[in-house]
Backbone bond lengths (Angstrom), bond angles and torsions (degrees), N, CA, C in turn:
res aa  C-N    CA-C-N  psi(-1)  N-CA   C-N-CA  omega(-1)  CA-C   N-CA-C  phi
1 M - - - 1.447 - - 1.520 109.95 -
2 A 1.344 116.39 154.29 1.448 119.85 175.65 1.514 109.09 -63.29
3 P 1.340 117.33 146.32 1.464 119.30 -174.16 1.519 112.39 -72.95
4 N 1.339 115.58 67.10 1.453 121.39 172.36 1.510 107.30 -87.36
5 H 1.300 117.09 102.66 1.453 120.87 -165.50 1.514 113.40 -83.64
6 T 1.326 117.73 -1.64 1.449 119.78 179.76 1.520 111.47 -110.61
7 S 1.345 117.42 21.33 1.453 121.06 -177.38 1.509 111.03 -69.09
8 R 1.352 114.85 157.42 1.448 120.39 -177.54 1.513 111.55 -81.35
9 D 1.317 114.09 163.52 1.458 119.28 -179.10 1.512 109.38 -140.05
10 G 1.333 115.89 148.70 1.452 120.42 169.90 1.497 107.44 -131.59
11 S 1.283 117.15 145.01 1.459 119.26 -174.81 1.510 112.51 -77.33
12 G 1.343 117.70 -18.06 1.458 119.37 -175.69 1.501 111.47 61.41
13 A 1.337 117.05 32.10 1.448 119.69 -166.54 1.500 114.59 -106.67
14 G 1.342 118.85 26.59 1.442 110.52 175.84 1.503 115.45 174.27
15 E 1.312 115.69 159.68 1.450 123.81 171.15 1.518 105.60 -116.81
16 R 1.327 115.80 119.02 1.440 121.29 -170.61 1.516 111.99 -60.20
17 G 1.350 114.52 132.10 1.445 119.62 169.42 1.502 116.17 91.70
18 R 1.320 119.14 -2.45 1.457 117.37 177.17 1.517 110.16 -151.88
19 T 1.319 114.76 154.66 1.457 120.85 178.78 1.510 109.63 -86.61
20 F 1.306 116.22 132.38 1.463 122.15 -177.09 1.514 109.41 -88.63
21 R 1.301 116.75 126.93 1.462 122.31 177.88 1.513 109.27 -120.97
22 P 1.321 118.32 104.21 1.465 119.54 -176.61 1.517 112.72 -68.85
23 I 1.320 115.23 157.19 1.455 121.04 177.21 1.517 109.35 -65.44
24 E 1.303 116.82 135.86 1.459 120.91 179.79 1.526 110.11 -65.26
25 T 1.301 115.82 145.89 1.455 121.01 178.11 1.521 109.60 -127.93
26 K 1.314 116.23 150.91 1.458 120.91 177.88 1.514 111.87 -92.65
27 T 1.348 115.41 4.31 1.463 119.61 -178.96 1.518 110.77 -61.66
28 T 1.314 116.85 134.23 1.469 121.11 178.14 1.517 110.91 -110.19
29 S 1.350 116.51 16.77 1.456 121.14 -178.63 1.513 111.02 -58.94
30 P 1.346 118.20 138.97 1.451 120.12 176.67 1.511 112.88 -65.56
31 L 1.340 118.03 -10.87 1.454 120.21 179.12 1.520 112.11 -80.37
32 K 1.315 117.75 -7.38 1.453 120.83 174.97 1.530 107.11 -88.16
33 R 1.319 116.10 94.77 1.455 122.53 -171.85 1.516 110.70 -93.34
34 K 1.304 115.99 153.52 1.448 121.52 174.80 1.518 110.09 -96.09
35 A 1.329 116.91 142.33 1.454 120.37 175.63 1.523 109.07 -67.12
36 P 1.334 118.08 145.13 1.459 121.10 -176.35 1.520 112.57 -72.00
37 T 1.295 116.22 150.28 1.462 121.43 172.17 1.517 108.24 -92.30
38 E 1.332 116.50 166.88 1.463 120.00 -179.76 1.519 111.08 -62.49
39 L 1.328 117.32 -30.83 1.458 119.95 -179.58 1.522 111.35 -67.02
40 E 1.346 116.69 -30.67 1.455 120.19 -179.81 1.529 111.80 -75.75
41 M 1.332 117.53 -22.32 1.453 121.74 -179.41 1.523 107.92 -89.38
42 H 1.334 116.59 90.15 1.455 121.73 -171.34 1.519 112.17 -66.13
43 A 1.335 118.12 -42.54 1.456 122.03 178.81 1.521 109.38 -102.38
44 K 1.324 115.68 146.59 1.456 120.64 -177.66 1.524 110.23 -74.96
45 P 1.352 118.10 135.00 1.466 119.75 175.78 1.523 110.60 -60.95
46 Y 1.314 115.13 144.67 1.459 121.53 -178.43 1.526 109.29 -97.12
47 G 1.324 116.94 129.96 1.453 121.54 175.55 1.513 115.46 88.97
48 I 1.329 118.33 0.28 1.469 121.38 177.06 1.530 107.62 -90.50
49 K 1.327 116.38 112.93 1.464 120.77 -173.04 1.517 113.51 -105.83
50 S 1.335 116.90 -7.77 1.464 119.29 -179.36 1.519 109.53 -147.78
51 N 1.314 115.66 163.39 1.463 122.90 179.22 1.522 108.82 -91.75
52 V 1.336 116.24 115.30 1.461 120.07 -175.57 1.524 111.32 -62.66
53 N 1.325 118.31 -31.86 1.462 120.29 178.61 1.523 111.14 -63.58
54 V 1.328 115.94 -40.75 1.463 120.61 179.68 1.529 109.94 -69.83
55 E 1.323 116.71 -41.79 1.462 120.81 -179.35 1.524 112.04 -60.84
56 L 1.336 116.01 -44.33 1.464 120.79 -175.58 1.524 113.04 -90.20
57 G 1.316 116.77 -17.15 1.463 119.86 -177.30 1.512 113.19 70.64
58 V 1.338 116.68 30.53 1.458 121.30 179.68 1.524 108.85 -137.70
59 S 1.313 115.82 166.89 1.454 121.15 170.84 1.528 107.37 -94.60
60 T 1.328 117.13 100.71 1.458 120.02 -179.96 1.519 111.34 -67.20
61 E 1.324 117.52 -25.03 1.467 120.10 176.20 1.527 110.55 -62.91
62 D 1.330 116.92 -38.92 1.467 119.97 177.76 1.525 110.90 -65.71
63 I 1.322 116.50 -40.25 1.467 120.33 178.88 1.525 109.74 -64.94
64 Y 1.319 116.79 -40.60 1.462 121.06 177.87 1.525 110.58 -62.44
65 E 1.316 117.95 -43.71 1.463 121.03 177.01 1.526 110.76 -58.63
66 D 1.327 116.06 -40.56 1.458 119.17 179.40 1.529 110.99 -67.12
67 M 1.338 116.94 -39.27 1.467 119.72 176.90 1.519 110.75 -60.05
68 L 1.326 116.76 -41.30 1.461 120.30 -179.55 1.521 111.11 -64.51
69 Q 1.321 116.76 -39.05 1.461 119.69 179.98 1.532 111.87 -66.37
70 R 1.337 117.05 -31.73 1.460 121.21 -174.14 1.521 113.53 -102.56
71 Q 1.334 118.14 -1.83 1.458 120.06 -168.35 1.536 113.66 -64.86
72 G 1.312 117.54 -22.70 1.455 120.18 -179.61 1.513 114.33 -87.30
73 N 1.342 117.98 6.97 1.465 120.17 -177.98 1.525 113.11 -71.39
74 F 1.343 116.74 -26.99 1.461 119.89 -175.03 1.521 113.40 -121.41
75 V 1.320 118.52 -27.27 1.460 121.62 179.88 1.517 109.41 -138.10
76 G 1.332 115.23 167.59 1.454 120.06 179.03 1.516 111.27 129.20
77 P 1.312 116.83 170.53 1.473 120.59 -174.21 1.519 114.11 -61.19
78 Q 1.326 118.16 -28.67 1.460 119.76 -178.25 1.528 112.39 -78.17
79 I 1.331 117.50 -19.51 1.457 122.24 -177.90 1.523 111.55 -102.77
80 Y 1.310 116.63 -27.84 1.465 122.62 -174.50 1.528 111.27 -55.09
81 N 1.329 116.24 131.53 1.469 121.75 -179.19 1.520 108.75 -140.11
82 A 1.317 116.80 96.06 1.462 121.72 -177.30 1.516 112.63 -69.70
83 E 1.332 117.91 -7.78 1.466 121.44 -179.23 1.519 112.52 -103.52
84 A 1.311 118.14 8.40 1.466 120.56 -178.43 1.533 110.50 -56.53
85 H 1.323 116.32 138.67 1.462 121.34 -169.76 1.524 113.77 -67.85
86 Y 1.325 119.18 -24.49 1.454 121.72 -175.29 1.532 113.54 -88.79
87 L 1.323 118.20 -6.09 1.460 121.28 -172.67 1.527 114.57 -58.87
88 P 1.340 120.55 -35.31 1.473 118.15 176.93 1.530 113.45 -59.27
89 Y 1.324 117.61 -21.89 1.460 122.19 -178.53 1.523 112.67 -105.65
90 R 1.333 117.20 -1.29 1.463 120.05 -171.02 1.520 112.37 -62.74
91 R 1.340 118.58 -43.21 1.462 120.22 -177.66 1.532 110.78 -59.46
92 Y 1.319 116.63 -40.87 1.465 119.86 177.13 1.530 109.92 -62.29
93 L 1.321 117.33 -45.52 1.461 120.90 -179.31 1.530 111.44 -61.64
94 V 1.329 116.53 -42.81 1.462 120.87 -179.64 1.530 110.51 -63.35
95 D 1.326 116.75 -45.40 1.466 120.05 179.19 1.522 111.04 -63.67
96 W 1.319 116.27 -40.92 1.468 120.42 -179.98 1.529 110.49 -64.69
97 M 1.323 117.68 -45.67 1.462 120.74 179.04 1.524 110.76 -63.34
98 S 1.312 117.18 -36.60 1.461 120.99 178.73 1.526 110.53 -64.73
99 D 1.331 116.20 -42.35 1.462 120.16 178.90 1.530 110.94 -63.56
100 V 1.327 116.69 -43.04 1.465 120.26 178.45 1.527 110.18 -62.40
101 G 1.310 116.94 -42.29 1.460 120.46 178.45 1.513 112.30 -61.79
102 E 1.327 117.23 -43.12 1.460 120.72 179.51 1.519 111.34 -65.50
103 Q 1.331 116.92 -40.82 1.470 119.61 179.44 1.524 111.52 -65.04
104 N 1.328 116.80 -25.86 1.465 121.04 178.84 1.525 112.31 -98.01
105 H 1.335 116.34 7.98 1.472 122.32 175.83 1.534 112.31 58.24
106 L 1.333 115.56 37.46 1.460 120.18 177.32 1.529 109.69 -84.65
107 H 1.313 116.14 153.17 1.456 120.65 177.32 1.533 110.25 -66.50
108 N 1.312 113.99 150.65 1.461 120.18 178.98 1.522 111.24 -58.06
109 T 1.326 116.72 -38.73 1.465 120.28 179.80 1.530 111.42 -62.05
110 T 1.323 117.00 -35.48 1.463 120.47 179.47 1.524 110.58 -63.05
111 I 1.327 117.01 -42.57 1.459 120.06 179.68 1.521 110.70 -67.80
112 H 1.329 117.90 -38.59 1.459 119.91 177.73 1.529 110.42 -62.03
113 V 1.321 117.29 -40.42 1.465 120.65 177.14 1.528 109.97 -65.11
114 A 1.325 117.17 -43.17 1.469 121.03 179.16 1.529 111.16 -60.05
115 I 1.332 116.79 -37.99 1.466 120.23 179.04 1.527 110.60 -68.01
116 L 1.323 117.43 -37.56 1.466 119.10 175.43 1.526 110.87 -63.76
117 F 1.339 116.87 -39.37 1.467 120.16 174.65 1.533 109.83 -58.70
118 M 1.332 115.63 -48.70 1.463 120.81 -178.39 1.525 111.21 -59.13
119 D 1.334 116.69 -45.21 1.464 119.51 -179.09 1.522 111.56 -60.15
120 K 1.315 115.88 -41.90 1.475 118.62 -177.92 1.526 111.03 -67.49
121 I 1.314 116.67 -39.01 1.464 120.36 -178.05 1.526 111.16 -73.51
122 F 1.326 117.07 -46.12 1.456 120.74 -174.51 1.520 112.64 -73.48
123 A 1.328 117.23 -14.52 1.463 119.63 175.21 1.527 111.34 -66.09
124 D 1.326 116.88 -18.81 1.460 121.73 177.71 1.533 109.08 -79.01
125 P 1.316 118.37 114.87 1.477 119.89 -177.58 1.520 113.46 -63.53
126 K 1.322 117.66 -12.82 1.464 120.08 178.84 1.526 112.34 -75.39
127 V 1.341 116.66 -16.73 1.466 120.45 178.66 1.527 108.36 -77.08
128 K 1.317 116.36 114.32 1.457 121.82 -174.09 1.523 111.65 -79.60
129 R 1.307 114.76 149.93 1.458 121.10 -175.73 1.527 112.53 -62.18
130 D 1.337 117.57 -31.07 1.460 119.16 -177.81 1.533 112.33 -70.69
131 K 1.330 117.19 -6.39 1.467 120.56 177.59 1.527 112.06 -107.18
132 W 1.322 117.26 0.07 1.458 119.99 -174.99 1.531 112.85 -59.27
133 Q 1.330 117.30 -46.10 1.460 119.37 -176.16 1.527 111.09 -64.71
134 L 1.323 116.31 -43.30 1.460 120.19 178.60 1.524 110.74 -61.83
135 L 1.333 117.06 -48.04 1.461 119.95 -176.55 1.529 111.40 -70.54
136 A 1.325 118.49 -36.54 1.469 120.31 177.42 1.522 110.48 -63.45
137 T 1.328 116.80 -40.49 1.468 120.59 177.21 1.524 110.21 -65.84
138 A 1.330 116.76 -40.81 1.459 120.48 178.05 1.522 111.13 -65.26
139 C 1.335 117.56 -33.74 1.468 120.05 175.07 1.526 110.54 -60.53
140 I 1.327 116.75 -38.62 1.464 120.76 179.07 1.523 110.69 -64.93
141 T 1.322 117.43 -45.78 1.462 119.37 -176.99 1.527 111.53 -70.45
142 V 1.334 117.22 -38.26 1.469 119.16 177.62 1.531 110.17 -64.67
143 A 1.343 116.65 -42.58 1.462 119.81 177.58 1.518 110.87 -63.09
144 A 1.332 117.14 -40.21 1.462 120.81 179.86 1.526 111.16 -63.90
145 K 1.322 116.44 -41.06 1.465 119.66 -179.94 1.529 111.36 -66.64
146 Y 1.320 116.77 -26.21 1.467 120.14 179.69 1.533 111.46 -88.82
147 E 1.329 117.42 -36.67 1.466 121.46 -171.27 1.531 113.89 -97.89
148 E 1.315 117.69 -28.42 1.462 121.21 -171.70 1.529 111.29 -102.80
149 A 1.346 115.38 162.71 1.456 120.41 167.73 1.529 108.33 -66.34
150 E 1.311 116.42 149.22 1.467 120.87 -173.61 1.526 112.30 -56.08
151 E 1.340 116.65 -38.96 1.464 119.36 -176.62 1.527 113.07 -70.75
152 H 1.339 117.00 -11.70 1.465 120.91 179.07 1.526 113.02 -96.16
153 C 1.325 117.00 -4.49 1.468 119.67 -179.22 1.530 110.24 -72.36
154 P 1.332 117.43 143.84 1.469 120.11 -179.05 1.527 111.87 -60.88
155 I 1.324 115.52 145.19 1.464 121.95 173.63 1.530 107.01 -80.57
156 I 1.317 116.60 120.30 1.465 121.21 -168.08 1.527 113.66 -58.40
157 P 1.341 120.78 -49.08 1.474 118.06 179.59 1.530 112.87 -58.52
158 D 1.341 116.56 -39.10 1.466 119.85 178.05 1.527 111.30 -67.04
159 L 1.325 115.61 -39.53 1.466 120.08 179.96 1.524 111.20 -64.90
160 L 1.323 116.76 -39.89 1.463 120.38 -179.85 1.531 111.05 -63.03
161 K 1.328 116.66 -37.65 1.471 119.78 176.86 1.526 110.51 -70.04
162 M 1.319 116.64 -41.05 1.462 120.99 -178.80 1.526 111.41 -61.46
163 T 1.322 116.23 -38.97 1.461 121.15 -177.09 1.533 112.87 -91.90
164 K 1.345 116.41 6.72 1.471 121.72 178.46 1.525 112.88 64.93
165 L 1.327 116.56 20.55 1.457 119.90 175.00 1.528 111.47 -82.65
166 A 1.327 115.58 -14.90 1.462 121.27 178.71 1.520 107.73 -151.92
167 G 1.321 115.20 167.43 1.454 119.67 177.19 1.511 112.60 93.46
168 E 1.323 114.68 -171.63 1.458 121.32 -176.24 1.528 111.04 -62.29
169 G 1.317 116.20 130.21 1.457 121.68 178.60 1.512 114.35 85.31
170 S 1.330 117.89 -2.17 1.463 120.65 -179.60 1.526 110.58 -82.26
171 K 1.325 116.44 132.20 1.451 121.55 174.70 1.520 111.65 -84.53
172 A 1.346 115.50 -29.68 1.463 119.09 -176.89 1.519 111.39 -79.47
173 N 1.353 116.69 -40.16 1.463 122.66 -178.17 1.535 111.54 49.58
174 V 1.329 115.16 55.48 1.463 121.82 -178.95 1.525 109.59 -76.48
175 T 1.313 116.75 130.11 1.461 120.98 176.62 1.532 109.27 -86.19
176 P 1.350 117.81 160.01 1.467 119.42 175.88 1.524 112.70 -55.66
177 L 1.337 116.64 -35.57 1.464 119.42 178.64 1.517 111.11 -66.93
178 A 1.332 116.93 -41.83 1.462 120.43 178.22 1.536 110.39 -67.22
179 F 1.325 116.17 -34.21 1.470 119.15 178.18 1.527 110.50 -66.73
180 R 1.312 116.47 -36.34 1.468 119.18 175.70 1.525 110.68 -59.27
181 D 1.327 117.01 -38.46 1.467 120.16 175.86 1.528 110.17 -62.38
182 G 1.346 116.89 -36.32 1.461 120.27 176.14 1.512 111.86 -63.94
183 E 1.325 117.50 -39.26 1.460 121.03 176.54 1.532 111.02 -63.71
184 V 1.314 116.17 -40.92 1.469 120.24 177.79 1.524 109.94 -63.54
185 E 1.318 116.97 -38.43 1.465 120.17 177.64 1.528 111.12 -62.69
186 V 1.329 116.59 -40.73 1.466 120.74 175.92 1.527 110.22 -59.94
187 L 1.311 116.43 -47.24 1.466 120.84 -179.32 1.524 111.47 -60.71
188 K 1.311 116.87 -39.64 1.468 120.11 179.55 1.523 110.66 -68.01
189 H 1.343 117.22 -41.89 1.464 120.20 177.52 1.536 110.91 -60.03
190 L 1.324 115.47 -35.98 1.470 120.36 -178.37 1.525 112.10 -86.65
191 N 1.330 116.03 0.36 1.463 120.76 -177.38 1.526 110.68 56.21
192 W 1.327 116.14 32.38 1.462 124.26 178.55 1.539 112.92 61.02
193 T 1.322 115.99 22.08 1.468 121.23 176.09 1.522 107.92 -96.49
194 L 1.317 117.35 107.50 1.461 121.96 -171.06 1.529 113.43 -114.07
195 R 1.304 118.06 -5.41 1.464 119.32 -178.71 1.524 109.45 -85.90
196 A 1.320 114.89 82.67 1.461 121.52 178.76 1.528 108.96 -91.84
197 T 1.332 116.36 148.50 1.464 121.92 -177.30 1.525 109.41 -123.94
198 P 1.329 118.12 90.90 1.466 119.33 172.19 1.526 110.01 -74.37
199 A 1.310 116.68 162.91 1.462 120.60 178.07 1.519 111.33 -57.64
200 L 1.318 117.29 -30.44 1.460 121.48 -179.67 1.520 111.93 -60.58
201 H 1.322 117.94 -36.66 1.460 120.89 175.65 1.532 110.63 -62.13
202 V 1.320 116.24 -45.62 1.463 120.29 -177.33 1.526 110.38 -67.85
203 V 1.327 116.52 -41.57 1.462 120.47 176.95 1.526 110.20 -58.74
204 G 1.328 117.17 -40.01 1.463 120.44 177.79 1.513 112.11 -58.40
205 Y 1.326 116.33 -41.18 1.470 119.83 177.10 1.530 110.72 -64.74
206 Y 1.320 117.36 -47.32 1.462 120.62 -179.51 1.525 111.02 -59.21
207 L 1.336 116.85 -44.32 1.460 120.00 -179.28 1.518 111.68 -63.31
208 S 1.321 116.75 -35.06 1.471 119.62 -179.75 1.521 111.95 -66.37
209 K 1.330 116.89 -23.32 1.463 121.03 -179.83 1.530 111.78 -92.64
210 G 1.324 116.28 -18.37 1.462 120.65 -179.67 1.506 112.31 104.24
211 V 1.330 116.64 123.04 1.468 121.31 -179.42 1.533 111.14 -124.66
212 V 1.334 115.80 9.16 1.460 122.94 171.61 1.519 106.21 -125.81
213 F 1.335 116.87 141.63 1.463 120.36 -171.19 1.523 110.80 -125.58
214 V 1.323 114.77 156.10 1.466 120.90 -169.42 1.524 113.21 -59.81
215 D 1.329 117.80 -28.90 1.464 119.17 -179.54 1.531 112.54 -100.91
216 D 1.347 117.77 13.59 1.461 120.75 168.69 1.527 109.31 -68.71
217 T 1.317 115.60 163.22 1.463 120.54 171.94 1.516 109.41 -125.14
218 W 1.335 115.60 154.58 1.450 122.22 176.68 1.535 107.65 -121.02
219 Q 1.330 115.48 115.51 1.459 121.73 -177.02 1.536 110.68 50.17
220 G 1.343 115.66 39.89 1.454 121.49 176.70 1.509 114.76 80.19
221 R 1.331 116.98 3.60 1.463 120.49 -179.15 1.524 109.97 -118.32
222 D 1.328 115.50 172.33 1.455 120.11 175.16 1.521 110.07 -63.74
223 L 1.324 115.99 152.91 1.455 120.90 178.24 1.525 110.71 -65.41
224 I 1.330 115.25 153.07 1.457 121.02 171.26 1.521 108.39 -115.69
225 E 1.306 115.76 164.53 1.463 121.24 -169.32 1.526 113.31 -59.56
226 K 1.329 117.40 -30.35 1.465 120.63 -174.57 1.525 113.89 -78.32
227 I 1.327 118.34 -12.56 1.468 120.29 -172.42 1.531 113.07 -57.76
228 P 1.342 120.48 -48.41 1.483 118.27 179.61 1.526 112.48 -57.22
229 R 1.325 116.96 -36.56 1.466 119.57 179.64 1.523 111.22 -66.86
230 Y 1.321 116.89 -38.68 1.457 119.74 178.80 1.529 111.95 -72.98
231 V 1.318 117.07 -31.82 1.463 119.76 173.55 1.528 109.46 -61.19
232 K 1.324 116.56 -41.87 1.467 120.29 178.11 1.528 110.82 -63.21
233 K 1.346 117.26 -40.91 1.465 119.64 179.04 1.521 110.74 -61.50
234 Y 1.326 115.89 -44.40 1.460 118.79 177.94 1.530 110.95 -64.27
235 A 1.331 117.16 -41.36 1.464 120.11 -179.08 1.531 110.65 -62.46
236 D 1.335 117.18 -43.50 1.470 120.48 176.01 1.525 110.68 -59.33
237 F 1.322 115.22 -44.24 1.461 120.30 -179.52 1.526 111.19 -61.53
238 F 1.328 117.50 -47.64 1.462 120.07 -178.71 1.528 111.23 -66.46
239 C 1.328 117.82 -32.65 1.471 119.85 174.86 1.524 110.31 -63.06
240 N 1.334 116.92 -44.60 1.466 120.28 178.02 1.522 111.34 -64.78
241 L 1.317 115.88 -42.83 1.458 120.96 -177.66 1.524 111.14 -61.86
242 T 1.321 116.89 -46.04 1.463 120.39 -177.34 1.529 111.88 -73.93
243 M 1.331 117.77 -22.93 1.456 119.45 175.92 1.530 110.91 -70.34
244 Q 1.329 116.96 -25.82 1.472 120.18 178.02 1.523 112.18 -64.54
245 E 1.318 116.42 -33.88 1.467 121.87 -168.84 1.530 109.87 -106.57
246 Y 1.332 115.58 119.98 1.463 120.12 -174.81 1.523 113.08 -63.06
247 S 1.322 118.71 -28.43 1.466 120.43 -174.98 1.526 112.65 -61.14
248 F 1.328 118.26 -19.81 1.461 120.19 178.28 1.522 112.14 -76.90
249 Q 1.320 117.11 -7.96 1.451 119.26 179.51 1.532 112.35 -82.41
250 K 1.313 116.87 2.41 1.458 119.32 172.17 1.526 111.35 -75.62
251 Y 1.345 116.39 -14.26 1.465 121.20 -178.58 1.527 110.13 -100.00
252 L 1.319 115.60 150.98 1.455 119.60 172.02 1.527 109.42 -71.04
253 P 1.340 118.01 149.19 1.466 120.35 -177.53 1.527 114.19 -55.55
254 S 1.327 118.19 -37.55 1.468 119.29 180.00 1.525 111.04 -67.84
255 Q 1.330 117.66 -34.38 1.462 120.97 176.69 1.531 110.54 -67.11
256 L 1.332 116.25 -48.18 1.458 120.23 -179.39 1.521 110.61 -64.75
257 A 1.328 117.51 -39.15 1.466 120.60 179.14 1.523 110.75 -61.73
258 A 1.325 117.22 -42.04 1.462 120.49 178.19 1.521 110.81 -63.51
259 A 1.340 117.26 -41.70 1.466 120.77 178.51 1.525 110.89 -65.08
260 I 1.315 117.44 -35.24 1.462 121.85 177.88 1.532 110.67 -66.00
261 L 1.311 117.22 -38.35 1.469 119.93 175.40 1.525 110.42 -62.96
262 M 1.326 116.27 -43.12 1.462 119.65 178.40 1.523 110.22 -61.55
263 A 1.343 116.85 -43.53 1.458 120.77 179.77 1.524 111.33 -64.47
264 S 1.321 116.84 -37.33 1.465 120.47 -179.89 1.521 111.09 -66.49
265 R 1.319 116.52 -42.25 1.469 119.97 177.21 1.532 110.22 -66.37
266 E 1.320 116.57 -41.22 1.461 120.66 179.85 1.534 110.87 -64.44
267 A 1.331 117.20 -41.36 1.463 120.92 -178.43 1.524 111.69 -62.94
268 L 1.322 116.25 -31.30 1.460 120.82 -179.99 1.528 112.87 -94.81
269 S 1.319 117.00 3.33 1.472 121.88 -177.04 1.520 111.07 57.87
270 V 1.335 115.93 39.99 1.463 120.91 171.31 1.519 107.37 -85.42
271 A 1.312 116.91 125.54 1.465 121.39 -176.03 1.525 110.08 -120.69
272 P 1.352 114.31 144.98 1.466 127.09 -5.01 1.530 110.58 -73.17
273 R 1.328 116.05 162.80 1.461 117.38 -177.24 1.531 111.46 -73.17
274 W 1.322 116.88 -20.66 1.472 122.10 176.75 1.514 107.61 -144.52
275 R 1.318 116.94 153.58 1.449 119.88 -176.64 1.523 109.61 -156.11
276 P 1.329 118.20 166.70 1.473 120.07 -176.23 1.525 113.29 -56.92
277 E 1.324 117.41 -34.35 1.465 119.67 179.11 1.523 111.58 -64.35
278 M 1.337 116.50 -31.55 1.460 119.93 177.32 1.524 110.60 -71.29
279 T 1.327 115.53 -36.26 1.464 119.25 175.28 1.521 110.40 -64.99
280 A 1.338 116.33 -41.67 1.463 119.92 178.84 1.523 111.00 -63.53
281 L 1.325 116.74 -36.87 1.460 121.02 -178.29 1.521 112.00 -73.06
282 T 1.336 116.81 -46.36 1.471 120.87 -172.43 1.520 113.34 -94.81
283 G 1.342 116.62 -24.24 1.461 120.34 -175.05 1.514 113.75 87.57
284 Y 1.336 118.17 4.75 1.460 121.32 -176.59 1.526 111.06 -117.95
285 E 1.328 115.12 136.30 1.458 120.86 171.63 1.523 109.65 -76.72
286 E 1.315 115.89 158.70 1.464 120.11 179.72 1.526 111.23 -57.93
287 S 1.326 117.31 -38.39 1.464 120.65 -178.65 1.529 111.95 -64.29
288 E 1.322 117.32 -28.57 1.463 120.77 178.56 1.527 111.93 -75.03
289 I 1.322 115.86 -31.71 1.459 121.29 -173.67 1.523 112.14 -93.04
290 S 1.322 118.00 -25.83 1.468 121.02 -173.30 1.531 113.70 -54.28
291 P 1.351 120.47 -43.23 1.476 118.80 179.15 1.530 112.87 -62.37
292 I 1.327 116.99 -35.47 1.466 120.20 178.78 1.524 109.59 -72.84
293 F 1.340 116.55 -40.26 1.465 120.13 173.47 1.524 110.47 -56.25
294 D 1.329 117.49 -44.28 1.464 120.73 -179.90 1.529 110.88 -59.15
295 H 1.330 116.52 -39.51 1.461 121.44 178.27 1.527 110.23 -63.90
296 V 1.336 116.51 -46.87 1.463 121.16 179.02 1.522 110.46 -60.76
297 W 1.323 116.76 -46.37 1.467 121.81 -175.30 1.532 110.71 -67.30
298 K 1.319 116.64 -38.80 1.470 120.90 178.27 1.528 110.69 -64.90
299 Y 1.320 116.23 -43.71 1.465 119.99 179.47 1.522 110.66 -65.25
300 Y 1.315 116.22 -39.60 1.463 121.31 176.04 1.526 109.93 -56.97
301 G 1.311 116.60 -47.48 1.465 120.83 179.86 1.517 112.60 -63.57
302 E 1.334 116.76 -35.87 1.466 120.79 179.60 1.528 111.43 -68.68
303 Q 1.327 116.46 -37.17 1.458 120.59 -177.96 1.523 112.43 -79.50
304 F 1.334 116.52 -24.89 1.467 121.31 -178.44 1.526 109.11 -130.39
305 P 1.330 117.11 66.96 1.469 120.42 -174.03 1.527 113.59 -65.98
306 D 1.321 118.09 -22.00 1.467 120.22 -178.26 1.528 111.92 -71.53
307 R 1.328 116.66 -17.69 1.463 119.19 -179.82 1.525 108.24 -89.81
308 Q 1.297 115.40 93.74 1.461 121.13 -175.49 1.518 111.52 -60.89
309 D 1.315 116.42 -42.97 1.463 120.39 -178.55 1.519 108.74 -143.15
310 P 1.356 117.23 87.86 1.455 120.14 -178.18 1.525 112.47 -56.79
311 R 1.338 117.31 -24.80 1.455 120.00 -176.62 1.520 112.63 -69.14
312 S 1.336 117.19 -13.89 1.453 119.67 179.80 1.519 112.39 -82.06
313 I 1.346 116.84 -7.39 1.460 120.99 -176.36 1.522 109.52 -76.21
314 S 1.286 116.92 129.75 1.460 121.25 176.81 1.514 109.49 -85.66
315 P 1.341 119.57 163.22 1.454 120.44 177.10 1.522 113.77 -55.26
316 R 1.330 117.60 -26.47 1.452 119.77 178.78 1.524 110.84 -61.97
317 G 1.343 116.28 -27.32 1.461 119.92 -176.79 1.507 114.37 -104.79
318 V 1.302 119.87 12.12 1.458 121.43 -175.57 1.513 111.72 -65.46
319 N 1.329 118.32 -32.76 1.458 120.09 -179.06 1.528 111.53 -61.14
320 Q 1.329 117.20 -28.94 1.443 119.34 175.33 1.531 111.32 -85.01
321 A 1.326 116.64 -24.74 1.469 120.09 -175.79 1.493 112.37 -88.02
322 V 1.322 117.43 -33.02 1.464 120.32 -177.94 1.514 110.43 -132.58
């Protein structure tokens, strides 16, 4: 996505009114992590004033477990294909989909899910380039219907005009009925599997539990009240930044989300950059995440070369930095 650093976020952490219990799996993969208990969280999170489980009326730990079980459905080392034919055009497609999402006031998480849909579909060389715009738009509407409240979903005739698929000057002149066929094509390509887990979803869960702690320091001083909010801004920014670049899809979302938290703490000079409570929360040791953090940090530097040392930026300047 384009580096719009003030984009909205949703945690994707619940279905209102009931506790989510995922289907049991026999998988013994080490990537199936357990949510931490209070005993494992040695230091108290800073800035967390309420219990998200009580607020939402769900067990977010169960939802997190389900995300971990399904996280490899759309991204990860087994799916990653650096030779996919559409990759030279992917950055343009991602930016275009992001712009359409913003114009339709969709949540950032919805666009991230739509991009995962697009990546999975366009990886198939049988998908012809002349259908990319139609299918990318259909990915947005299918994601919106799954992720958003019904009243927030785009109105199809208006969307077709906005995306130049219909209306004055359109070469395609797609009707709403024909667009519905495009949505069905998206669903068939995805085998009707719509529960995608971008890193942004996982980051939302981590943030709800607290990723700054009372005995952390900021630039060698005690924390101030705004720090958790600025950590979230950086985390949103790094999620958008890494979604732009396909090479980050070699990592599982929980791995990338953990690296994004490390990068967010590092960018704000919150010390230490990793700690046992973060391992308890994410399931990853610092040594496991450091190579992915290095990738994120290097890409950040490449995209923003004028920022010699982002870690020197104080929270007062985050709006210019992220």
